[in-house]
C-alpha positions in Angstrom: 87.6 67.0 114.2 88.2 70.6 113.1 88.4 73.1 115.8 87.9 76.8 115.2 89.8 79.2 117.4 87.4 81.0 119.8 86.3 84.5 119.0 88.0 86.0 122.0 86.8 89.5 121.3 83.3 88.5 121.5 83.6 86.2 124.4 85.8 88.3 126.7 83.9 90.4 129.1 86.8 91.8 131.1 90.0 93.7 130.3 92.1 90.7 131.3 93.8 89.1 128.3 93.0 85.5 127.6 95.3 82.9 129.1 97.3 80.7 126.8 94.9 77.9 127.5 92.0 80.1 126.3 94.0 81.4 123.3 94.5 77.9 122.0 90.8 77.0 122.5 91.1 75.0 125.7 90.9 71.2 125.6 89.4 71.0 122.1 92.0 73.3 120.8 94.9 71.3 122.4 93.5 68.1 120.8 93.4 69.8 117.4 96.9 71.2 117.9 98.2 67.7 118.7 96.5 66.3 115.6 98.1 68.8 113.4 101.5 68.5 115.1 101.7 64.7 114.9 100.8 64.8 111.2 103.8 67.1 110.6 106.2 65.2 112.9 105.5 61.8 111.6 106.4 62.9 108.0 109.5 64.8 109.0 112.6 62.7 108.2 114.6 64.4 111.0 112.1 63.9 113.8 110.0 60.8 112.8 112.7 58.1 113.5 112.5 59.0 117.2 108.7 58.5 117.2 108.2 55.3 115.3 108.8 53.0 118.2 106.3 54.8 120.5 102.7 53.7 121.1 100.6 56.3 119.1 98.0 56.7 121.8 100.6 57.2 124.5 102.4 59.7 122.4 99.1 61.6 121.7 98.2 61.6 125.5 101.8 62.8 126.4 101.5 65.6 123.9 98.1 66.7 125.1 99.4 66.7 128.6 102.5 68.6 127.7 100.5 71.4 126.0 97.9 71.5 128.8 100.8 72.0 131.3 102.5 74.5 129.1 99.3 76.6 128.5 97.9 76.4 132.0 101.1 76.5 134.0 99.8 73.6 136.2 101.3 70.1 136.2 98.8 67.5 135.1 97.5 64.8 137.5 98.9 61.4 136.7 101.9 63.1 135.0 103.4 61.2 131.9 106.5 63.4 132.2 108.6 60.1 132.1 107.8 60.0 128.4 110.7 62.0 127.1 111.9 61.5 123.6 115.5 62.4 123.1 116.2 64.0 119.7 119.2 66.0 118.4 119.3 69.7 118.9 118.5 70.1 115.1 115.4 67.9 115.5 114.3 69.8 118.6 114.4 73.1 116.7 112.5 71.4 114.0 109.8 70.3 116.5 109.5 73.9 117.6 109.1 75.0 114.0 106.4 72.4 113.5 104.5 73.5 116.7 104.6 77.1 115.4 103.3 76.0 112.0 100.6 73.9 113.6 99.4 76.9 115.7 99.3 79.0 112.5 97.3 76.3 110.8 94.7 76.6 113.5 94.0 80.2 112.3 95.6 81.9 115.2 97.0 85.4 114.9 100.7 86.0 115.0 100.6 87.7 118.4 98.7 84.7 119.8 101.1 82.3 118.3 104.1 84.2 119.7 102.6 84.1 123.2 101.8 80.4 123.0 105.3 79.6 121.7 106.8 81.4 124.7 104.8 79.2 126.9 105.8 76.0 125.0 109.5 76.8 124.9 109.5 77.8 128.6 107.8 74.6 129.5 110.1 72.5 127.3 113.2 74.1 128.8 111.7 73.7 132.3 111.3 69.9 131.7 114.7 69.4 130.0 117.3 68.0 132.4 120.1 69.1 130.1 121.4 72.6 130.6 121.3 74.4 127.2 124.0 76.9 126.4 122.8 80.5 125.8 123.4 80.0 122.0 120.9 77.2 121.9 118.4 79.4 123.8 118.9 82.1 121.2 118.4 79.7 118.3 115.2 78.4 120.0 114.0 82.0 120.5 114.7 82.8 116.9 112.9 79.6 115.7 109.8 80.5 117.7 109.8 84.1 116.5 110.6 83.4 112.8 111.7 80.0 111.6 112.7 81.3 108.2 115.6 83.2 109.9 117.1 80.0 111.5 119.8 78.2 109.6 120.3 74.6 110.8 123.9 73.5 110.5 
């Protein structure tokens, strides 16, 4: 299923900017984002080992729920938040890079991608029970803004 981003200029009748959920293309856009993202993650040697033992449908549903919560700001009913995959900090940054790349693959403008990445990173950090040092937050912010400027060590 190929989802085209909505023509927000044509569909917006008020001066209110579209919500992150509207920017991504609502439910269909989130499903397309998850398709693109999982394709990238499953072929990434840094990230894929953490995913191989997970049920593919459960992983897909958990990702769809995560993005729905991130873009709407509302916890989903029947939360699957217990499905937390622990990865190294390097792999976490790589996931952020893949999310950003997947959003660009959807044909979204850079300003829209930046806004969506802020929602994603904010939601990920909100859900993370580890406290991240300020340096990690800086690296995540840099990865979201421009992954080519991030050097993983």
